[in-house]
C-alpha positions in Angstrom: -25.0 37.5 -28.0 -23.6 34.8 -30.3 -19.9 35.6 -29.7 -20.5 35.5 -25.9 -22.2 32.1 -26.1 -19.3 30.8 -28.2 -16.9 32.2 -25.6 -18.7 30.6 -22.7 -19.0 27.3 -24.4 -15.3 27.3 -25.2 -14.4 28.1 -21.6 -16.7 25.3 -20.4 -15.0 22.8 -22.7 -11.5 24.0 -21.7 -12.4 23.6 -18.0 -13.7 20.0 -18.7 -10.5 19.2 -20.6 -8.4 20.5 -17.7 -10.3 18.5 -15.1 -10.0 15.3 -17.1 -6.2 15.9 -17.6 -5.8 16.3 -13.8 -7.6 13.1 -12.9 -5.5 10.6 -11.1 -3.9 7.9 -13.2 -4.2 4.3 -12.1 -1.4 3.7 -9.6 0.1 0.7 -7.9 2.0 1.8 -4.7 4.4 -0.7 -3.1 4.8 -0.2 0.7 8.5 -1.1 1.3 10.4 -0.9 4.6 11.9 2.3 3.5 8.8 4.0 2.2 6.2 4.1 -0.6 7.1 3.4 -4.2 4.3 4.4 -6.7 4.0 3.4 -10.3 1.5 4.8 -12.8 0.2 1.8 -14.6 -1.5 0.6 -17.7 -4.1 -2.1 -16.9 -4.2 -5.5 -18.6 -7.6 -6.8 -17.4 -8.7 -8.9 -20.4 -7.1 -12.0 -21.9 -6.2 -10.0 -25.1 -4.5 -7.2 -23.1 -2.7 -9.8 -20.9 -1.5 -11.7 -24.0 -0.1 -8.5 -25.5 1.4 -7.1 -22.3 4.5 -5.0 -23.0 5.5 -6.8 -26.2 7.1 -4.6 -28.9 7.8 -1.8 -26.4 11.3 -0.4 -26.7 11.1 1.6 -23.6 9.0 2.0 -20.4 9.0 5.5 -18.9 10.4 6.0 -15.4 7.8 5.4 -12.8 5.5 3.5 -15.2 4.5 -0.1 -15.4 1.7 -2.5 -16.3 -0.5 -4.3 -13.9 -2.0 -7.7 -15.0 -5.3 -8.5 -13.3 -6.5 -12.1 -13.3 -9.9 -13.3 -12.4 -8.6 -15.6 -9.6 -5.5 -16.5 -7.8 -3.3 -19.2 -9.5 0.3 -19.8 -10.3 0.9 -17.2 -13.1 3.6 -17.8 -15.8 5.0 -15.2 -18.2 7.6 -15.1 -21.0 9.4 -12.3 -22.8 8.5 -13.2 -26.4 8.7 -10.0 -28.5 9.6 -7.9 -25.5 12.9 -6.0 -26.1 13.3 -4.5 -22.6 14.3 -6.3 -19.4 11.6 -6.2 -16.8 11.0 -7.0 -13.1 7.8 -9.0 -12.5 6.2 -8.6 -9.1 3.7 -11.3 -8.2 0.9 -10.2 -5.8 -1.7 -12.3 -4.1 -5.4 -11.4 -3.6 -4.6 -9.8 -0.2 -2.2 -7.4 -2.0 0.9 -8.9 -0.6 4.0 -9.6 -2.8 4.5 -13.3 -3.0 7.6 -13.3 -5.3 9.6 -11.3 -7.8 11.4 -12.3 -11.0 14.1 -9.8 -11.6 15.8 -8.6 -14.8 14.1 -10.8 -17.3 15.9 -11.6 -20.5 14.5 -9.8 -23.5 12.9 -12.0 -26.2 13.3 -15.1 -24.0 10.7 -17.9 -24.4 11.7 -19.3 -20.9 8.6 -19.5 -18.7 9.0 -17.1 -15.7 7.0 -17.7 -12.5 7.4 -17.7 -8.8 5.7 -21.0 -8.3 3.0 -19.8 -5.9 -0.5 -18.5 -6.6 -0.9 -14.8 -7.4 -3.8 -12.8 -8.8 -1.9 -9.7 -9.9 1.4 -9.2 -11.6 3.1 -5.8 -11.9 5.8 -5.4 -14.6 8.3 -2.5 -14.2 11.7 -1.7 -15.6 14.3 -4.3 -14.9 16.4 -3.5 -11.8 13.9 -1.3 -10.0 12.8 -3.9 -7.5 16.3 -4.2 -6.2 17.0 -0.4 -6.4 13.9 0.4 -4.3 14.2 -2.5 -1.9 11.0 -4.2 -3.0 10.7 -7.6 -1.5 8.3 -10.6 -1.0 6.1 -9.8 1.9 5.8 -6.1 1.0 2.2 -4.8 0.8 0.7 -3.2 -2.3 -2.0 -0.5 -2.7 -4.1 0.0 -5.8 -5.5 3.4 -6.6 -7.9 3.9 -9.6 -7.9 0.2 -10.4 -11.0 -1.9 -10.3 -10.3 -5.6 -9.7 -13.8 -6.9 -9.5 -15.4 -8.3 -12.6 -12.1 -9.4 -14.4 -12.8 -12.3 -16.7 -10.7 -14.7 -18.6 
């Protein structure tokens, strides 16, 4: 009876692991004029995570990005200190509409980058993808698996 119990327990654990592996990753989908463009994202929802961002990363996998969640809408400003890859920064308001894009940021730059209008979310993706996919100000954005309530400084 002992080996059977061990087998059943093992099968149960393998099933739980498989279900967890199949769970949907947090995704930001941009609704462009030509279709939907999804990005699996890491979430920067604390001041420490927002401060670190994508610094020290030498690559960002295709179809991946980082979504910065802020507690309220305000003009957001970023820089590229310690970030060796060029990025596109997509600024999104509380209604999930793109209000501006900074394209092809310069790696390691200390120049402040902003679009000058309030946003509550900022999506960072590989530099050049906004242009390649036709992402523009005014496009709508959908969040899946991302909780935006309760974000604090």
